[in-house]
N, CA, C and O atoms as a Tinker XYZ file with bonds, in Angstrom:
   300  protein
     1  N    -31.917000  135.120000   30.578000    73     2
     2  CA   -33.139000  135.002000   31.347000    64     1     3
     3  C    -32.987000  133.867000   32.371000    63     2     4     5
     4  O    -32.514000  132.779000   32.043000    81     3
     5  N    -33.388000  134.137000   33.583000    73     3     6
     6  CA   -33.312000  133.142000   34.649000    64     5     7
     7  C    -34.537000  132.243000   34.566000    63     6     8     9
     8  O    -35.671000  132.721000   34.526000    81     7
     9  N    -34.295000  130.933000   34.541000    73     7    10
    10  CA   -35.410000  129.985000   34.474000    64     9    11
    11  C    -35.878000  129.665000   35.889000    63    10    12    13
    12  O    -35.085000  129.251000   36.734000    81    11
    13  N    -37.157000  129.857000   36.139000    73    11    14
    14  CA   -37.730000  129.572000   37.451000    64    13    15
    15  C    -38.021000  128.089000   37.573000    63    14    16    17
    16  O    -38.403000  127.450000   36.593000    81    15
    17  N    -37.843000  127.532000   38.766000    73    15    18
    18  CA   -38.156000  126.114000   38.950000    64    17    19
    19  C    -39.652000  125.873000   38.813000    63    18    20    21
    20  O    -40.466000  126.708000   39.207000    81    19
    21  N    -39.998000  124.742000   38.261000    73    19    22
    22  CA   -41.401000  124.376000   38.112000    64    21    23
    23  C    -41.771000  123.406000   39.229000    63    22    24    25
    24  O    -40.914000  122.679000   39.732000    81    23
    25  N    -43.055000  123.394000   39.620000    73    23    26
    26  CA   -43.472000  122.520000   40.733000    64    25    27
    27  C    -43.108000  121.044000   40.525000    63    26    28    29
    28  O    -42.649000  120.384000   41.457000    81    27
    29  N    -43.309000  120.531000   39.324000    73    27    30
    30  CA   -42.993000  119.121000   39.102000    64    29    31
    31  C    -41.494000  118.876000   39.176000    63    30    32    33
    32  O    -41.069000  117.786000   39.558000    81    31
    33  N    -40.676000  119.881000   38.813000    73    31    34
    34  CA   -39.227000  119.740000   38.952000    64    33    35
    35  C    -38.842000  119.643000   40.428000    63    34    36    37
    36  O    -37.974000  118.853000   40.800000    81    35
    37  N    -39.489000  120.445000   41.259000    73    35    38
    38  CA   -39.215000  120.399000   42.703000    64    37    39
    39  C    -39.592000  119.035000   43.274000    63    38    40    41
    40  O    -38.866000  118.485000   44.103000    81    39
    41  N    -40.712000  118.493000   42.837000    73    39    42
    42  CA   -41.105000  117.159000   43.305000    64    41    43
    43  C    -40.121000  116.098000   42.818000    63    42    44    45
    44  O    -39.803000  115.158000   43.546000    81    43
    45  N    -39.646000  116.253000   41.592000    73    43    46
    46  CA   -38.670000  115.303000   41.063000    64    45    47
    47  C    -37.408000  115.292000   41.911000    63    46    48    49
    48  O    -36.834000  114.229000   42.150000    81    47
    49  N    -36.971000  116.450000   42.363000    73    47    50
    50  CA   -35.778000  116.530000   43.214000    64    49    51
    51  C    -36.022000  115.900000   44.580000    63    50    52    53
    52  O    -35.080000  115.445000   45.228000    81    51
    53  N    -37.273000  115.867000   45.023000    73    51    54
    54  CA   -37.610000  115.302000   46.340000    64    53    55
    55  C    -37.888000  113.801000   46.270000    63    54    56    57
    56  O    -38.052000  113.162000   47.309000    81    55
    57  N    -37.944000  113.229000   45.072000    73    55    58
    58  CA   -38.235000  111.801000   44.940000    64    57    59
    59  C    -37.175000  110.987000   45.682000    63    58    60    61
    60  O    -35.975000  111.209000   45.519000    81    59
    61  N    -37.641000  110.040000   46.499000    73    59    62
    62  CA   -36.737000  109.200000   47.281000    64    61    63
    63  C    -36.359000  109.807000   48.626000    63    62    64    65
    64  O    -35.709000  109.156000   49.444000    81    63
    65  N    -36.767000  111.059000   48.858000    73    63    66
    66  CA   -36.473000  111.722000   50.131000    64    65    67
    67  C    -37.729000  111.752000   50.994000    63    66    68    69
    68  O    -38.844000  111.580000   50.502000    81    67
    69  N    -37.525000  111.974000   52.302000    73    67    70
    70  CA   -38.671000  112.087000   53.208000    64    69    71
    71  C    -39.309000  113.459000   53.051000    63    70    72    73
    72  O    -38.631000  114.486000   53.047000    81    71
    73  N    -40.625000  113.449000   52.923000    73    71    74
    74  CA   -41.385000  114.688000   52.754000    64    73    75
    75  C    -42.530000  114.731000   53.759000    63    74    76    77
    76  O    -42.945000  113.711000   54.309000    81    75
    77  N    -43.025000  115.946000   53.980000    73    75    78
    78  CA   -44.208000  116.176000   54.803000    64    77    79
    79  C    -45.299000  116.657000   53.864000    63    78    80    81
    80  O    -45.131000  117.658000   53.167000    81    79
    81  N    -46.416000  115.944000   53.846000    73    79    82
    82  CA   -47.549000  116.316000   53.000000    64    81    83
    83  C    -48.674000  116.771000   53.918000    63    82    84    85
    84  O    -49.208000  115.982000   54.699000    81    83
    85  N    -49.029000  118.039000   53.822000    73    83    86
    86  CA   -50.114000  118.585000   54.630000    64    85    87
    87  C    -51.409000  118.535000   53.822000    63    86    88    89
    88  O    -51.445000  118.935000   52.659000    81    87
    89  N    -52.468000  118.039000   54.458000    73    87    90
    90  CA   -53.752000  117.887000   53.786000    64    89    91
    91  C    -54.749000  118.957000   54.220000    63    90    92    93
    92  O    -54.563000  119.617000   55.242000    81    91
    93  N    -55.798000  119.117000   53.439000    73    91    94
    94  CA   -56.831000  120.112000   53.734000    64    93    95
    95  C    -57.480000  119.892000   55.094000    63    94    96    97
    96  O    -57.910000  120.852000   55.733000    81    95
    97  N    -57.557000  118.643000   55.546000    73    95    98
    98  CA   -58.183000  118.352000   56.834000    64    97    99
    99  C    -57.228000  118.557000   58.007000    63    98   100   101
   100  O    -57.520000  118.134000   59.125000    81    99
   101  N    -56.082000  119.207000   57.758000    73    99   102
   102  CA   -55.068000  119.564000   58.764000    64   101   103
   103  C    -54.189000  118.398000   59.202000    63   102   104   105
   104  O    -53.272000  118.598000   59.998000    81   103
   105  N    -54.437000  117.195000   58.711000    73   103   106
   106  CA   -53.548000  116.085000   59.060000    64   105   107
   107  C    -52.334000  116.119000   58.132000    63   106   108   109
   108  O    -52.334000  116.802000   57.108000    81   107
   109  N    -51.308000  115.373000   58.510000    73   107   110
   110  CA   -50.071000  115.328000   57.735000    64   109   111
   111  C    -49.643000  113.880000   57.558000    63   110   112   113
   112  O    -49.837000  113.041000   58.438000    81   111
   113  N    -49.061000  113.611000   56.408000    73   111   114
   114  CA   -48.385000  112.347000   56.179000    64   113   115
   115  C    -46.911000  112.645000   56.009000    63   114   116   117
   116  O    -46.534000  113.574000   55.294000    81   115
   117  N    -46.083000  111.861000   56.663000    73   115   118
   118  CA   -44.641000  111.974000   56.522000    64   117   119
   119  C    -44.149000  110.643000   55.979000    63   118   120   121
   120  O    -44.458000  109.588000   56.532000    81   119
   121  N    -43.390000  110.693000   54.902000    73   119   122
   122  CA   -42.882000  109.462000   54.315000    64   121   123
   123  C    -41.955000  109.750000   53.160000    63   122   124   125
   124  O    -41.709000  110.906000   52.817000    81   123
   125  N    -41.436000  108.681000   52.558000    73   123   126
   126  CA   -40.513000  108.795000   51.440000    64   125   127
   127  C    -41.317000  108.931000   50.149000    63   126   128   129
   128  O    -42.153000  108.082000   49.838000    81   127
   129  N    -41.059000  110.007000   49.398000    73   127   130
   130  CA   -41.777000  110.250000   48.149000    64   129   131
   131  C    -41.354000  109.221000   47.118000    63   130   132   133
   132  O    -40.197000  109.184000   46.698000    81   131
   133  N    -42.303000  108.387000   46.714000    73   131   134
   134  CA   -42.030000  107.328000   45.748000    64   133   135
   135  C    -42.375000  107.786000   44.343000    63   134   136   137
   136  O    -41.570000  107.639000   43.423000    81   135
   137  N    -43.585000  108.350000   44.169000    73   135   138
   138  CA   -44.061000  108.707000   42.830000    64   137   139
   139  C    -45.080000  109.828000   42.922000    63   138   140   141
   140  O    -45.662000  110.080000   43.977000    81   139
   141  N    -45.284000  110.502000   41.782000    73   139   142
   142  CA   -46.310000  111.542000   41.668000    64   141   143
   143  C    -46.693000  111.671000   40.198000    63   142   144   145
   144  O    -45.999000  111.163000   39.318000    81   143
   145  N    -47.805000  112.356000   39.945000    73   143   146
   146  CA   -48.212000  112.593000   38.560000    64   145   147
   147  C    -48.537000  114.071000   38.353000    63   146   148   149
   148  O    -48.342000  114.885000   39.256000    81   147
   149  N    -49.028000  114.417000   37.169000    73   147   150
   150  CA   -49.277000  115.829000   36.853000    64   149   151
   151  C    -50.406000  116.432000   37.677000    63   150   152   153
   152  O    -50.541000  117.654000   37.736000    81   151
   153  N    -51.216000  115.595000   38.313000    73   151   154
   154  CA   -52.303000  116.078000   39.180000    64   153   155
   155  C    -51.831000  116.220000   40.623000    63   154   156   157
   156  O    -52.627000  116.543000   41.504000    81   155
   157  N    -50.561000  115.985000   40.871000    73   155   158
   158  CA   -49.926000  116.005000   42.193000    64   157   159
   159  C    -50.515000  114.925000   43.112000    63   158   160   161
   160  O    -50.463000  115.048000   44.336000    81   159
   161  N    -51.069000  113.877000   42.515000    73   159   162
   162  CA   -51.348000  112.676000   43.298000    64   161   163
   163  C    -49.971000  112.127000   43.683000    63   162   164   165
   164  O    -49.066000  112.089000   42.849000    81   163
   165  N    -49.808000  111.705000   44.935000    73   163   166
   166  CA   -48.498000  111.222000   45.365000    64   165   167
   167  C    -48.597000  109.858000   46.030000    63   166   168   169
   168  O    -49.625000  109.501000   46.606000    81   167
   169  N    -47.514000  109.110000   45.938000    73   167   170
   170  CA   -47.368000  107.838000   46.641000    64   169   171
   171  C    -46.197000  107.990000   47.592000    63   170   172   173
   172  O    -45.091000  108.341000   47.182000    81   171
   173  N    -46.450000  107.720000   48.875000    73   171   174
   174  CA   -45.414000  107.749000   49.897000    64   173   175
   175  C    -45.164000  106.339000   50.398000    63   174   176   177
   176  O    -46.105000  105.567000   50.581000    81   175
   177  N    -43.913000  106.001000   50.619000    73   175   178
   178  CA   -43.531000  104.740000   51.250000    64   177   179
   179  C    -43.115000  105.040000   52.686000    63   178   180   181
   180  O    -42.715000  106.159000   53.006000    81   179
   181  N    -43.213000  104.025000   53.550000    73   179   182
   182  CA   -42.836000  104.165000   54.971000    64   181   183
   183  C    -43.555000  105.362000   55.592000    63   182   184   185
   184  O    -42.960000  106.120000   56.358000    81   183
   185  N    -44.821000  105.527000   55.261000    73   183   186
   186  CA   -45.578000  106.715000   55.667000    64   185   187
   187  C    -46.137000  106.587000   57.077000    63   186   188   189
   188  O    -46.425000  105.498000   57.575000    81   187
   189  N    -46.276000  107.761000   57.697000    73   187   190
   190  CA   -46.881000  107.879000   59.027000    64   189   191
   191  C    -47.918000  108.992000   58.973000    63   190   192   193
   192  O    -47.676000  110.052000   58.395000    81   191
   193  N    -49.065000  108.744000   59.575000    73   191   194
   194  CA   -50.105000  109.764000   59.695000    64   193   195
   195  C    -49.880000  110.527000   60.983000    63   194   196   197
   196  O    -49.739000  109.933000   62.052000    81   195
   197  N    -49.848000  111.860000   60.877000    73   195   198
   198  CA   -49.689000  112.714000   62.058000    64   197   199
   199  C    -50.855000  113.688000   62.134000    63   198   200   201
   200  O    -51.303000  114.232000   61.124000    81   199
   201  N    -51.333000  113.895000   63.350000    73   199   202
   202  CA   -52.348000  114.911000   63.616000    64   201   203
   203  C    -51.881000  115.707000   64.816000    63   202   204   205
   204  O    -51.508000  115.126000   65.835000    81   203
   205  N    -51.894000  117.028000   64.714000    73   203   206
   206  CA   -51.391000  117.910000   65.768000    64   205   207
   207  C    -49.957000  117.535000   66.158000    63   206   208   209
   208  O    -49.602000  117.530000   67.337000    81   207
   209  N    -49.147000  117.225000   65.151000    73   207   210
   210  CA   -47.742000  116.844000   65.333000    64   209   211
   211  C    -47.545000  115.589000   66.167000    63   210   212   213
   212  O    -46.448000  115.358000   66.675000    81   211
   213  N    -48.587000  114.769000   66.319000    73   211   214
   214  CA   -48.489000  113.502000   67.039000    64   213   215
   215  C    -48.654000  112.351000   66.064000    63   214   216   217
   216  O    -49.523000  112.384000   65.192000    81   215
   217  N    -47.819000  111.335000   66.213000    73   215   218
   218  CA   -47.940000  110.134000   65.398000    64   217   219
   219  C    -49.251000  109.436000   65.729000    63   218   220   221
   220  O    -49.491000  109.069000   66.879000    81   219
   221  N    -50.092000  109.253000   64.728000    73   219   222
   222  CA   -51.370000  108.558000   64.929000    64   221   223
   223  C    -51.290000  107.107000   64.464000    63   222   224   225
   224  O    -51.814000  106.200000   65.110000    81   223
   225  N    -50.614000  106.908000   63.314000    73   223   226
   226  CA   -50.593000  105.559000   62.757000    64   225   227
   227  C    -49.486000  105.440000   61.721000    63   226   228   229
   228  O    -49.250000  106.366000   60.946000    81   227
   229  N    -48.811000  104.301000   61.710000    73   227   230
   230  CA   -47.862000  103.989000   60.639000    64   229   231
   231  C    -48.667000  103.300000   59.544000    63   230   232   233
   232  O    -49.298000  102.270000   59.782000    81   231
   233  N    -48.642000  103.870000   58.351000    73   231   234
   234  CA   -49.514000  103.374000   57.284000    64   233   235
   235  C    -48.773000  102.627000   56.185000    63   234   236   237
   236  O    -49.415000  102.040000   55.314000    81   235
   237  N    -47.447000  102.630000   56.195000    73   235   238
   238  CA   -46.705000  101.954000   55.132000    64   237   239
   239  C    -46.784000  102.750000   53.846000    63   238   240   241
   240  O    -46.465000  103.939000   53.834000    81   239
   241  N    -47.206000  102.110000   52.755000    73   239   242
   242  CA   -47.362000  102.791000   51.469000    64   241   243
   243  C    -48.755000  103.400000   51.390000    63   242   244   245
   244  O    -49.751000  102.745000   51.697000    81   243
   245  N    -48.810000  104.669000   50.974000    73   243   246
   246  CA   -50.091000  105.366000   50.925000    64   245   247
   247  C    -50.168000  106.198000   49.644000    63   246   248   249
   248  O    -49.168000  106.755000   49.190000    81   247
   249  N    -51.365000  106.272000   49.074000    73   247   250
   250  CA   -51.652000  107.101000   47.899000    64   249   251
   251  C    -52.474000  108.292000   48.367000    63   250   252   253
   252  O    -53.496000  108.113000   49.029000    81   251
   253  N    -52.043000  109.505000   48.033000    73   251   254
   254  CA   -52.764000  110.715000   48.429000    64   253   255
   255  C    -53.205000  111.464000   47.175000    63   254   256   257
   256  O    -52.400000  111.745000   46.287000    81   255
   257  N    -54.489000  111.778000   47.120000    73   255   258
   258  CA   -55.028000  112.510000   45.966000    64   257   259
   259  C    -54.557000  113.954000   45.981000    63   258   260   261
   260  O    -54.555000  114.611000   47.022000    81   259
   261  N    -54.167000  114.428000   44.833000    73   259   262
   262  CA   -53.652000  115.779000   44.709000    64   261   263
   263  C    -54.627000  116.858000   45.152000    63   262   264   265
   264  O    -54.206000  117.896000   45.663000    81   263
   265  N    -55.933000  116.630000   44.966000    73   263   266
   266  CA   -56.904000  117.670000   45.333000    64   265   267
   267  C    -57.139000  117.770000   46.834000    63   266   268   269
   268  O    -57.887000  118.638000   47.284000    81   267
   269  N    -56.508000  116.890000   47.619000    73   267   270
   270  CA   -56.607000  116.987000   49.078000    64   269   271
   271  C    -55.353000  117.597000   49.696000    63   270   272   273
   272  O    -55.314000  117.843000   50.902000    81   271
   273  N    -54.328000  117.844000   48.879000    73   271   274
   274  CA   -53.020000  118.295000   49.371000    64   273   275
   275  C    -52.945000  119.815000   49.378000    63   274   276   277
   276  O    -53.293000  120.480000   48.402000    81   275
   277  N    -52.477000  120.352000   50.516000    73   275   278
   278  CA   -52.246000  121.791000   50.655000    64   277   279
   279  C    -50.775000  122.112000   50.338000    63   278   280   281
   280  O    -50.487000  123.063000   49.611000    81   279
   281  N    -49.846000  121.308000   50.892000    73   279   282
   282  CA   -48.425000  121.565000   50.644000    64   281   283
   283  C    -47.612000  120.289000   50.784000    63   282   284   285
   284  O    -48.019000  119.327000   51.436000    81   283
   285  N    -46.446000  120.319000   50.145000    73   283   286
   286  CA   -45.470000  119.231000   50.244000    64   285   287
   287  C    -44.121000  119.883000   50.509000    63   286   288   289
   288  O    -43.702000  120.776000   49.773000    81   287
   289  N    -43.441000  119.435000   51.560000    73   287   290
   290  CA   -42.124000  119.995000   51.857000    64   289   291
   291  C    -41.188000  118.874000   52.272000    63   290   292   293
   292  O    -41.628000  117.822000   52.735000    81   291
   293  N    -39.889000  119.108000   52.102000    73   291   294
   294  CA   -38.922000  118.107000   52.536000    64   293   295
   295  C    -38.767000  118.217000   54.048000    63   294   296   297
   296  O    -38.919000  119.291000   54.631000    81   295
   297  N    -38.463000  117.088000   54.660000    73   295   298
   298  CA   -38.363000  117.030000   56.131000    64   297   299
   299  C    -37.044000  117.563000   56.592000    63   298   300
   300  O    -36.777000  117.595000   57.793000    81   299
């Protein structure tokens, strides 16, 4: 039987890498994935806020609530 990857396993593989986190309000944070929990709350380091693919602000370390996240992908 082929074992399918689980969402938390995918996040574990992305830890320490740059990711793009898209939020429900259409904004995006791009930064290095530092930590996450079972609720998909995430902590990004060296984060930047982007809106309409434009850099709006460098935010440094940021905590994003899992219930506001639409998707997380590697950059």
